[in-house]
C-alpha positions as CSV (number, residue, x, y, z in Angstrom):
1,X,-142.9,169.7,-16.0
2,X,-145.7,169.2,-18.5
3,X,-148.5,166.6,-18.4
4,X,-149.2,163.7,-20.8
5,X,-152.9,163.2,-21.3
6,X,-154.1,159.9,-22.6
7,X,-157.3,160.9,-24.5
8,X,-159.9,158.4,-25.7
9,X,-161.5,159.4,-29.1
10,X,-164.6,158.0,-30.9
11,X,-164.4,154.6,-32.5
12,X,-166.7,155.6,-35.3
13,X,-169.4,158.2,-34.5
14,X,-167.7,161.5,-34.0
15,X,-170.3,162.5,-31.4
16,X,-169.0,159.9,-29.0
17,X,-166.4,162.2,-27.3
18,X,-166.5,163.7,-23.9
19,X,-166.7,167.4,-23.1
20,X,-163.5,166.9,-21.0
21,X,-161.7,165.3,-24.0
22,X,-162.6,168.2,-26.2
23,X,-161.4,170.8,-23.6
24,X,-158.1,169.0,-23.2
25,X,-157.5,168.7,-27.0
26,X,-158.0,172.5,-27.2
27,X,-155.8,173.4,-24.2
28,X,-152.7,171.2,-24.8
29,X,-149.7,172.4,-26.8
30,X,-149.6,169.3,-29.0
31,X,-151.7,166.3,-30.0
32,X,-149.9,163.1,-30.9
33,X,-151.8,161.0,-33.4
34,X,-151.6,157.5,-34.8
35,X,-152.5,159.1,-38.1
36,X,-152.7,162.9,-38.3
37,X,-155.2,162.8,-41.2
38,X,-157.7,160.7,-39.2
39,X,-157.4,162.9,-36.1
40,X,-157.6,166.1,-38.1
41,X,-161.2,165.1,-39.1
42,X,-162.1,165.0,-35.5
43,X,-160.3,168.2,-34.6
44,X,-161.9,170.0,-37.6
45,X,-165.4,168.8,-36.6
46,X,-165.0,170.6,-33.3
47,X,-163.0,173.6,-34.5
48,X,-159.8,172.6,-32.6
49,X,-156.7,174.2,-34.0
50,X,-154.0,172.5,-31.8
51,X,-150.9,171.4,-33.6
52,X,-150.6,167.7,-34.3
53,X,-147.7,165.3,-34.8
54,X,-147.5,161.6,-35.6
55,X,-146.8,158.8,-33.0
56,X,-147.3,155.2,-34.0
57,X,-145.9,151.7,-33.8
58,X,-143.0,152.5,-36.0
59,X,-142.0,155.7,-34.1
60,X,-138.3,155.5,-33.1
61,X,-136.8,155.6,-29.6
62,X,-135.3,158.9,-30.6
63,X,-138.8,160.3,-31.2
64,X,-140.1,159.0,-27.9
65,X,-137.2,160.7,-26.1
66,X,-137.9,164.0,-27.9
67,X,-141.5,163.8,-26.8
68,X,-140.4,163.2,-23.2
69,X,-138.0,166.1,-23.4
70,X,-140.9,168.3,-24.5
71,X,-142.9,167.2,-21.5
72,X,-140.0,167.9,-19.2
73,X,-139.7,171.4,-20.7
74,X,-143.3,172.0,-19.6
75,X,-145.3,171.3,-22.7
76,X,-148.7,169.6,-22.2
77,X,-149.3,166.8,-24.7
78,X,-152.3,164.7,-25.6
79,X,-151.9,161.2,-27.0
80,X,-154.8,159.9,-29.2
81,X,-155.2,156.8,-31.4
82,X,-157.2,156.6,-34.6
83,X,-160.2,155.2,-32.6
84,X,-160.8,154.4,-29.0
85,X,-158.5,154.4,-26.0
86,X,-154.7,154.7,-26.4
87,X,-152.8,151.8,-25.0
88,X,-155.4,149.2,-26.0
89,X,-153.9,147.4,-29.1
90,X,-151.7,150.4,-30.0
91,X,-148.2,151.6,-28.9
92,X,-149.5,154.2,-26.4
93,X,-148.1,152.0,-23.6
94,X,-144.6,152.5,-24.9
95,X,-144.8,156.3,-24.5
96,X,-146.5,156.0,-21.1
97,X,-143.7,153.8,-19.9
98,X,-141.1,156.3,-21.0
99,X,-143.0,159.1,-19.3
100,X,-143.3,157.1,-16.1
101,X,-139.5,156.6,-16.0
102,X,-139.0,160.4,-16.2
103,X,-141.7,161.1,-13.5
104,X,-143.9,162.9,-16.0
105,X,-147.5,163.4,-14.9
106,X,-149.9,161.2,-16.8
107,X,-153.7,161.8,-16.7
108,X,-156.2,159.5,-18.4
109,X,-159.2,161.1,-20.2
110,X,-161.5,158.1,-20.5
111,X,-164.1,157.5,-23.2
112,X,-164.9,155.2,-26.2
113,X,-163.5,151.7,-26.4
114,X,-164.6,149.0,-28.8
115,X,-163.9,146.5,-26.0
116,X,-166.3,148.2,-23.6
117,X,-168.8,148.9,-26.3
118,X,-169.3,145.3,-27.2
119,X,-169.3,144.2,-23.6
120,X,-172.1,146.6,-22.8
121,X,-174.5,144.9,-25.3
122,X,-173.2,141.3,-25.0
123,X,-175.9,140.2,-22.6
124,X,-173.7,137.5,-21.1
125,X,-171.8,137.2,-17.8
126,X,-168.5,139.1,-18.3
127,X,-167.3,139.6,-14.8
128,X,-164.3,137.5,-15.9
129,X,-163.0,137.5,-19.4
130,X,-159.7,137.3,-21.4
131,X,-158.8,140.0,-23.9
132,X,-156.3,139.0,-26.6
133,X,-156.2,142.0,-28.9
134,X,-155.6,141.2,-32.6
135,X,-154.5,137.7,-33.7
136,X,-151.0,137.3,-35.1
137,X,-151.0,137.3,-38.9
138,X,-148.7,134.3,-39.3
139,X,-146.5,133.0,-36.5
140,X,-148.5,132.1,-33.4
141,X,-151.9,132.3,-35.1
142,X,-152.7,128.6,-34.4
143,X,-151.7,129.0,-30.8
144,X,-153.8,132.1,-30.5
145,X,-157.0,130.3,-31.6
146,X,-156.1,127.1,-29.6
147,X,-156.2,129.3,-26.5
148,X,-159.6,130.6,-27.4
149,X,-161.0,127.1,-28.0
150,X,-159.6,125.8,-24.7
151,X,-160.5,128.9,-22.5
152,X,-163.1,128.3,-19.9
153,X,-164.2,132.0,-19.6
154,X,-165.2,134.3,-22.5
155,X,-162.5,135.5,-24.8
156,X,-162.6,138.9,-26.5
157,X,-160.5,139.9,-29.5
158,X,-160.4,142.1,-32.5
159,X,-160.2,141.1,-36.2
160,X,-159.8,142.8,-39.5
161,X,-162.3,142.3,-42.4
162,X,-159.7,140.6,-44.5
163,X,-159.3,137.7,-42.1
164,X,-162.7,137.2,-40.4
165,X,-163.9,134.3,-42.6
166,X,-160.6,132.3,-42.2
167,X,-160.7,133.1,-38.5
168,X,-164.2,131.7,-38.2
169,X,-163.3,128.6,-40.1
170,X,-160.3,128.0,-37.8
171,X,-162.5,128.6,-34.7
172,X,-165.1,126.1,-36.0
173,X,-162.4,123.4,-36.4
174,X,-161.0,124.0,-32.9
175,X,-164.0,125.0,-30.8
176,X,-167.1,124.4,-32.9
177,X,-169.4,124.0,-29.9
178,X,-168.8,127.5,-28.7
179,X,-171.0,130.6,-29.2
180,X,-170.0,133.9,-30.5
181,X,-171.0,137.6,-30.5
182,X,-169.6,139.6,-33.4
183,X,-169.7,143.4,-33.4
184,X,-169.1,145.0,-36.8
185,X,-168.8,148.7,-37.5
186,X,-169.6,149.6,-33.9
187,X,-171.2,153.1,-33.5
188,X,-171.1,153.6,-37.3
189,X,-173.9,153.8,-39.9
190,X,-173.9,150.1,-40.7
191,X,-173.4,148.9,-37.1
192,X,-174.3,145.2,-36.7
193,X,-174.2,142.8,-33.8
194,X,-174.4,139.1,-34.6
195,X,-175.2,136.4,-32.0
196,X,-175.1,132.7,-32.5
197,X,-172.9,129.6,-32.8
198,X,-169.5,129.8,-34.5
199,X,-171.0,127.7,-37.4
200,X,-173.9,130.1,-37.8
201,X,-171.6,133.1,-37.8
202,X,-169.4,131.5,-40.5
203,X,-172.5,130.7,-42.6
204,X,-173.9,134.2,-42.1
205,X,-170.8,136.1,-43.1
206,X,-170.1,133.9,-46.1
207,X,-173.7,134.5,-47.3
208,X,-173.5,138.2,-46.5
209,X,-170.0,138.7,-47.8
210,X,-170.7,142.3,-48.7
211,X,-170.9,143.0,-45.0
212,X,-167.3,142.1,-44.4
213,X,-166.2,145.7,-44.0
214,X,-164.8,147.6,-41.1
215,X,-163.2,146.3,-37.9
216,X,-164.7,143.4,-36.0
217,X,-164.9,143.0,-32.2
218,X,-165.6,139.4,-31.2
219,X,-166.6,137.5,-28.0
220,X,-166.2,133.7,-28.0
221,X,-167.8,131.9,-25.0
């Protein structure tokens, strides 16, 4: 029986990877990637020649079963996402669930996470918080932001650059008295952390519209 390694990879800066993660990526028989082209940049940087294959949200049950069969045959496989820790806002949990059912050994290799990165510099009490992942694009979006507006403890979620302004406008209408911490391009060259009210955030990003690039990590409290 092989082992499924859940390997965290950098969220931007390719230096943010552990020595253990690099060793595992070199030693396994196969690396499963959300996007092989993205992962190949990381592997090439560290001269890792391990074979890669794709595994993403559209992967079929047939493909999942094939991966499990490879594990049962004794192959060691690493699962990575494009950035951060697999299983957080990506389909890694589906593969882990299938491996658990077959009694396959699963070992986490911890590391970068946008969630933990923003928490570490928030400067507010986050002993308790709610993490909601990405907002729905259409159905359920209003309910998503209603929950944020009504929540008594901090809420953390992710947002894409294409929706951040509409998102802030909706938040202002529902919970305008709340404060917000916005992490943009975390660990990358143009990393920025904004702190202020929701209104101030909306005004800032409207004025600095050229900065609406890269993924956003957001805390509302």
